[in-house]
C-alpha positions as CSV (number, residue, x, y, z in Angstrom):
1,R,142.9,187.0,262.9
2,S,140.4,185.8,265.5
3,T,137.2,184.1,264.5
4,L,133.7,185.0,265.6
5,F,132.3,183.3,268.6
6,P,128.5,183.6,268.0
7,Y,126.2,184.1,270.9
8,T,122.8,184.7,269.2
9,T,121.4,186.0,266.0
10,L,118.1,187.9,265.7
11,F,116.8,187.1,262.2
12,R,113.9,189.6,262.4
13,S,116.3,192.6,262.5
14,R,119.4,190.8,261.0
15,T,121.3,191.7,264.1
16,G,124.1,189.5,265.3
17,V,125.8,189.5,268.8
18,S,129.2,188.1,269.0
19,L,132.6,187.8,270.8
20,N,136.0,186.9,269.5
21,K,137.3,183.4,270.0
22,C,140.5,183.3,272.0
23,E,143.5,181.1,271.3
24,T,142.4,178.8,274.1
25,G,139.0,178.3,272.4
26,G,137.0,180.4,274.9
27,P,135.2,183.7,274.3
28,C,137.1,187.0,274.3
29,G,135.8,190.5,274.5
30,P,134.6,193.0,273.8
31,W,130.9,192.3,273.0
32,R,129.8,193.7,269.7
33,I,126.6,193.9,267.7
34,S,126.7,193.8,263.9
35,L,123.7,195.2,262.1
36,G,122.3,194.3,258.8
37,N,123.2,197.7,257.4
38,G,126.9,197.1,258.0
39,Y,127.3,199.1,261.3
40,T,129.0,197.5,264.2
41,Y,128.8,198.6,267.8
42,R,131.2,197.6,270.5
43,F,130.6,197.5,274.3
44,P,133.9,197.5,276.1
45,D,132.2,198.1,279.4
46,A,130.2,194.9,279.2
47,R,131.3,191.9,281.2
48,V,132.5,189.1,279.0
49,H,132.8,186.2,281.5
50,P,130.6,185.4,284.5
51,L,132.2,185.3,287.9
52,N,132.4,182.4,290.3
53,K,131.5,182.6,294.0
54,H,135.0,184.0,294.7
55,G,134.6,186.8,292.2
56,K,137.0,185.3,289.6
57,P,136.0,185.2,285.9
58,I,135.0,181.8,284.4
59,K,137.0,182.1,281.2
60,S,135.3,179.2,279.4
61,R,131.8,180.8,279.7
62,M,130.0,183.9,278.5
63,A,128.3,186.5,280.8
64,P,124.6,187.0,280.2
65,I,123.5,189.4,277.5
66,G,120.2,190.2,275.9
67,V,119.1,192.1,272.8
68,S,115.6,193.5,272.0
69,G,113.7,191.9,269.2
70,N,114.0,195.1,267.1
71,G,117.8,195.0,267.6
72,L,117.9,198.6,269.0
73,R,118.7,197.9,272.7
74,I,121.2,195.6,274.5
75,A,121.2,194.5,278.1
76,Y,124.4,193.4,279.8
77,L,126.4,193.4,283.1
78,R,128.8,196.3,283.6
79,A,132.3,194.9,283.8
80,G,133.4,197.0,286.8
81,N,130.6,196.7,289.3
82,G,128.2,194.0,287.8
83,R,125.3,196.4,287.5
84,V,122.6,195.6,285.0
85,I,122.7,198.1,282.1
86,V,120.3,198.5,279.2
87,R,121.8,200.6,276.4
88,D,120.3,202.1,273.3
89,L,122.5,201.5,270.3
90,G,124.6,204.7,269.9
91,G,122.6,206.3,272.7
92,A,121.6,206.5,276.4
93,A,122.3,203.9,279.1
94,H,119.7,202.8,281.7
95,E,120.9,201.3,284.9
96,I,118.6,198.8,286.6
97,S,118.9,198.4,290.3
98,D,118.8,194.6,290.5
99,T,120.7,192.7,293.2
100,G,122.0,189.1,293.3
101,R,123.9,186.9,290.9
102,V,122.4,187.4,287.4
103,D,122.2,184.3,285.1
104,N,120.0,185.6,282.2
105,L,118.8,188.8,280.6
106,W,115.8,189.1,278.3
107,L,114.4,192.2,276.6
108,S,111.0,192.6,275.1
109,L,110.6,193.0,271.3
110,D,110.7,196.8,271.6
111,G,113.2,196.8,274.4
112,A,110.9,198.6,276.8
113,R,110.8,195.8,279.4
114,L,113.6,193.7,280.9
115,A,113.5,190.3,282.6
116,V,116.4,189.5,284.9
117,G,116.9,185.8,285.9
118,H,118.8,184.6,288.9
119,G,118.5,182.4,292.0
120,A,115.7,184.5,293.4
121,G,113.6,184.0,290.4
122,V,112.9,186.2,287.4
123,R,112.3,189.9,288.1
124,L,110.6,192.2,285.6
125,Y,111.5,195.9,285.0
126,E,110.4,198.9,283.1
127,V,113.6,200.0,281.3
128,A,112.8,203.8,281.0
129,T,112.2,204.3,284.8
130,G,114.0,201.3,286.2
131,A,110.8,200.4,288.1
132,H,110.5,196.8,289.4
133,L,107.2,195.6,288.0
134,G,107.0,192.1,289.5
135,T,108.7,188.8,290.2
136,L,107.7,185.5,288.6
137,P,107.3,182.2,290.6
138,R,110.7,180.4,291.1
139,S,109.1,177.2,290.0
140,E,108.5,178.5,286.5
141,E,111.0,179.0,283.6
142,F,110.8,182.2,281.7
143,Q,109.9,181.7,278.0
144,G,109.6,185.2,276.7
145,F,107.6,188.4,276.5
146,S,104.3,188.7,274.5
147,G,104.4,190.5,271.2
148,D,103.6,193.9,272.8
149,G,105.7,193.3,275.9
150,G,102.6,193.6,278.2
151,E,102.7,190.0,279.4
152,V,105.1,187.1,279.8
153,L,105.1,183.4,279.1
154,T,106.5,180.9,281.6
155,R,106.7,177.1,281.8
156,S,106.4,174.7,284.7
157,G,107.2,171.0,284.5
158,E,107.3,169.5,281.0
159,H,103.8,170.3,279.8
160,T,102.4,173.4,281.5
161,L,102.6,177.0,280.1
162,H,101.5,180.0,282.1
163,S,100.6,183.5,280.7
164,R,101.2,186.2,283.3
165,T,100.9,189.9,283.7
166,L,104.1,191.9,284.4
167,T,103.2,191.9,288.1
168,G,103.0,188.1,288.1
169,H,99.3,187.5,288.0
170,E,98.3,184.4,286.0
171,L,96.0,185.1,283.0
172,A,95.9,181.6,281.4
173,R,97.3,178.2,281.7
174,S,97.8,175.6,278.9
175,K,98.8,172.0,278.7
176,V,101.1,171.3,275.8
177,N,103.2,168.5,274.3
178,G,106.6,169.1,272.9
179,D,109.6,171.3,273.8
180,G,108.7,174.4,271.8
181,P,109.8,177.0,270.9
182,F,106.9,178.9,272.3
183,A,105.7,182.4,271.6
184,L,103.0,184.5,273.3
185,N,100.7,186.6,271.2
186,A,100.2,190.3,271.9
187,D,96.7,189.4,273.3
188,G,98.5,187.8,276.2
189,V,96.7,184.5,276.1
190,T,97.3,182.9,272.7
191,V,100.4,180.7,272.6
192,E,102.1,179.5,269.4
193,I,104.0,176.3,269.5
194,G,105.8,175.9,266.2
195,R,102.8,176.1,263.8
196,A,100.2,175.0,266.2
197,H,98.0,177.1,268.5
198,V,96.6,176.3,272.0
């Protein structure tokens, strides 16, 4: 029997996202989500491996995947055409019209907003409508959504955090020490760094 190849675990909702581990040691599909209540959902249409520049799968790596903080939505790349899909567990699928090579996918706590990271920067979307809300500066790394999903937190260099609206407008800037993790409060300007506030 194959063993689990863990990708991430969301402790708030006790939701785990995983792949099987192949005989070669790399990840094997399909992606699946295991809930704290014992239910497991499988996503056979989700891409397991990222593609190289020639369109061939990189078998030693995992394709990007994201899960909302409440554990009710999953974002992934469709295996066939590489489209970004956000799916409700056991429900509807929302296709996001994003172009370019996708490196990362992040969902807000409630799954209503999606961040798509690639070479052109990080683009932000409204999941229900697929509307493109804004693009973040390429010089900044995405750190996460605020508690209510109305703002985002980014980082530039080693010591600067930026709070931004979903259209990319800067609300606040903080100088910090340490590597985080960082979290942005629902007020859009208060940043938590471990147990400290700035």
